[in-house]
C-alpha positions as CSV (number, residue, x, y, z in Angstrom):
1,X,-3.4,8.2,26.8
2,X,-3.1,5.3,24.3
3,X,-0.5,2.7,24.9
4,X,0.9,1.0,21.8
5,X,0.4,-2.7,21.5
6,X,3.3,-4.9,22.5
7,X,5.8,-5.8,19.8
8,X,5.2,-9.3,18.5
9,X,8.1,-11.1,17.1
10,X,7.7,-12.8,13.8
11,X,9.3,-15.5,11.7
12,X,10.0,-15.4,8.0
13,X,8.5,-18.2,5.9
14,X,11.0,-20.1,3.8
15,X,8.3,-20.9,1.2
16,X,6.7,-17.6,0.5
17,X,9.0,-15.1,2.2
18,X,6.3,-13.4,4.2
19,X,6.4,-12.8,7.9
20,X,4.0,-14.6,10.3
21,X,3.6,-14.5,14.1
22,X,6.1,-16.4,16.2
23,X,3.3,-18.0,18.1
24,X,2.1,-19.8,14.9
25,X,3.6,-23.2,14.2
26,X,3.5,-22.7,10.4
27,X,3.0,-19.8,8.0
28,X,-0.5,-18.4,8.1
29,X,-0.2,-17.2,4.5
30,X,0.8,-20.2,2.5
31,X,0.5,-23.3,4.7
32,X,-2.9,-24.3,3.2
33,X,-2.1,-23.4,-0.4
34,X,-0.7,-25.3,-3.3
35,X,2.5,-24.1,-5.0
36,X,0.5,-22.4,-7.8
37,X,-1.9,-20.8,-5.3
38,X,1.1,-19.5,-3.4
39,X,2.6,-18.0,-6.6
40,X,-0.8,-16.3,-7.3
41,X,-1.0,-14.9,-3.8
42,X,2.5,-13.5,-4.0
43,X,1.8,-11.9,-7.4
44,X,-1.4,-10.3,-5.9
45,X,0.6,-8.9,-2.9
46,X,3.3,-7.5,-5.2
47,X,0.7,-5.9,-7.4
48,X,-1.1,-4.3,-4.4
49,X,2.3,-3.0,-3.1
50,X,3.1,-1.5,-6.5
51,X,-0.3,0.2,-6.6
52,X,0.2,1.6,-3.1
53,X,3.6,3.0,-4.1
54,X,2.1,4.6,-7.2
55,X,-0.5,6.4,-5.0
56,X,2.3,7.6,-2.8
57,X,4.1,9.1,-5.7
58,X,0.9,10.8,-6.9
59,X,0.4,12.5,-3.5
60,X,4.0,13.6,-3.5
61,X,3.7,15.3,-6.9
62,X,0.4,16.9,-5.9
63,X,2.0,18.3,-2.7
64,X,5.0,19.5,-4.8
65,X,2.7,21.4,-7.2
66,X,0.8,22.9,-4.3
67,X,4.1,24.1,-2.7
68,X,5.3,25.6,-6.0
69,X,1.9,27.3,-6.4
70,X,2.0,28.9,-3.0
71,X,5.6,30.1,-3.5
72,X,4.6,31.7,-6.9
73,X,1.5,33.3,-5.5
74,X,3.3,34.8,-2.5
75,X,6.2,36.1,-4.6
């Protein structure tokens, strides 16, 4: 039987707003970046999140069409 990994607590960075491990002394995402590089990194993460959400919506609509199709065929 698999045991889940222990919960690791995290801190929220005041600069970029992302979470990082509590054991780290500074943010692992933005501590070595300039302000412009941090903004670019955040835009990239938001874009990736938006694309993932769009894929989720697509799968939902496909599942809905399959459900409607099976209801119509069985009726």
